[in-house]
C-alpha positions as a printed Julia matrix, in Angstrom:
169×3 Matrix{Float64}:
  81.88   93.46   69.85
  85.14   94.43   69.59
  88.08   92.63   68.14
  90.01   91.95   70.34
  92.84   92.98   67.71
  91.64   96.42   67.86
  92.62   97.04   71.73
  96.17   98.32   72.56
  97.43   99.21   75.98
  98.09  102.57   76.86
  99.08  104.9    79.68
  96.84  106.86   80.98
  98.3   109.52   83.27
  95.79  110.37   86.46
  95.57  113.38   89.13
  97.73  112.44   91.98
  96.86  110.16   94.32
  93.61  109.9    92.2
  94.8   106.11   90.09
  92.92  104.04   91.97
  89.59  106.21   92.06
  90.24  106.56   87.89
  90.73  102.63   87.87
  87.11  101.76   89.93
  85.62  104.63   87.84
  87.36  103.18   84.06
  86.4    99.41   85.39
  83.04  100.68   85.98
  82.75  101.93   82.26
  83.21   98.5    81.25
  87.4    99.51   80.56
  89.47   96.79   80.29
  92.27   98.54   83.02
  95.55   97.65   84.9
  96.56   99.19   88.49
  99.85   97.15   89.31
 100.88   97.83   92.84
 103.07   95.94   95.33
 103.16   94.76   99.52
 105.82   97.36  100.9
 106.54   97.78  104.53
 105.86  100.93  106.15
 107.54  101.91  109.02
 105.22  104.2   111.24
 106.63  104.99  114.85
 105.1   103.06  116.72
 104.73  100.11  114.37
 105.34   98.3   110.86
 102.23   98.27  108.29
 101.89   95.84  105.13
 100.48   98.26  102.49
  99.58   97.8    98.87
 101.1   100.86   96.76
 100.74  101.73   93.49
 103.79  100.84   91.35
 103.33  103.77   89.04
 102.59  106.83   90.78
 100.24  109.11   88.49
  99.62  106.35   85.85
  97.18  103.67   85.3
  96.81  100.96   81.62
  94.08  101.0    79.92
  93.56   98.26   76.98
  91.21  100.05   74.57
  90.41  101.06   70.89
  90.62  104.05   69.56
  86.87  104.95   69.78
  86.9   104.37   73.82
  89.97  107.06   74.05
  87.05  110.33   74.22
  85.34  108.93   77.09
  88.26  107.28   78.95
  89.66  111.1    78.82
  86.74  112.81   79.8
  86.28  110.25   83.27
  86.63  111.99   86.51
  90.48  112.44   87.67
  92.28  111.66   84.01
  94.8   113.91   82.79
  95.12  112.9    79.92
  96.77  110.45   78.03
 100.64  109.78   77.64
 101.03  110.78   74.09
 104.49  110.71   71.5
 103.82  113.11   68.31
  99.77  114.16   69.8
  98.87  110.39   69.4
  98.55  107.78   72.07
 101.46  105.46   72.38
 100.8   102.21   72.8
 101.91  100.04   75.38
 103.54   96.7    73.1
 101.26   93.58   75.22
 104.44   92.23   76.21
 105.72   94.82   78.53
 102.01   95.01   80.32
 102.3    90.56   80.95
 105.93   91.55   82.15
 104.66   93.88   85.13
 102.11   91.68   86.01
 104.8    87.97   85.98
 106.98   90.9    88.36
 103.32   91.71   90.38
 102.54   88.45   91.11
 106.23   87.1    91.68
 106.68   86.08   95.33
 110.15   88.42   95.07
 109.12   91.51   94.12
 111.59   93.16   96.77
 112.83   96.05   93.85
 117.23   96.23   94.78
 118.5   100.11   93.21
 121.77   99.04   92.05
 123.23  102.41   91.03
 123.26  105.89   92.91
 121.72  108.81   90.97
 122.43  112.19   91.27
 119.76  115.01   90.38
 119.89  116.27   86.69
 121.2   113.15   85.67
 120.32  111.27   82.54
 118.99  107.24   82.89
 117.71  105.44   80.88
 114.22  103.11   82.03
 115.27   99.88   81.83
 112.48   97.73   82.77
 108.72   98.0    82.75
 106.29   99.91   80.08
 108.2   103.17   79.86
 111.39  100.76   78.95
 113.51  102.17   76.34
 112.83  105.71   77.37
 115.18  108.79   78.66
 115.36  111.57   80.68
 116.59  113.01   83.46
 116.23  112.78   86.94
 114.38  116.07   88.81
 113.69  114.86   92.51
 115.04  112.39   94.65
 111.33  111.55   96.59
 112.75  108.69   98.44
 115.07  106.61   99.8
 114.64  104.1    96.11
 111.91  105.93   94.15
 112.49  109.46   92.08
 111.15  111.0    89.95
 111.86  111.25   86.36
 111.61  114.13   83.31
 110.88  111.81   79.98
 111.21  114.22   77.02
 108.34  113.95   74.27
 108.63  116.68   71.82
 109.03  119.37   74.02
 107.19  118.14   76.46
 107.71  116.63   79.7
 106.23  114.29   81.69
 107.22  113.14   85.11
 107.38  110.05   86.17
 107.64  108.19   90.06
 109.3   105.73   89.68
 111.37  102.71   91.68
 115.78  103.19   90.78
 115.88   99.49   90.22
 114.37  100.83   87.03
 116.88  102.66   85.95
 120.16  102.77   84.66
 122.25  105.37   83.96
 123.72  106.92   80.8
 127.24  107.86   79.66
């Protein structure tokens, strides 16, 4: 039996649009996972439709021990763990709980308070990547952008809502 204290939350980077498939495969392996989704209204040419969308594109969160990490990374669709200095970066449970509370809240409408420009330095102020800094590399949609987080000479692109960001001076 695995002691609960040995387990920690980690962010796992997945192939593009493979979050749900990876989540299902890992659940099937008995791995404790979290895939945050929000309900959004999509406007099509002839109708509006309410759909469930992944909150953090290409990421899922796993609560695992170091021994489970090899089998997780060998799962189809997993690119790897988010790493710093070559080691998977644990995410404090309080941050995962905050994302869960946000998802469960009735008011999940995100509102961006600032406008951003390409190349601008930003800081993540909400969510599991809170306090991380990066550069805006793409404006993906009306309210979503892609930022690059620098982690020891390698860059990690993250698709994120503008409401989770703050401009840096």
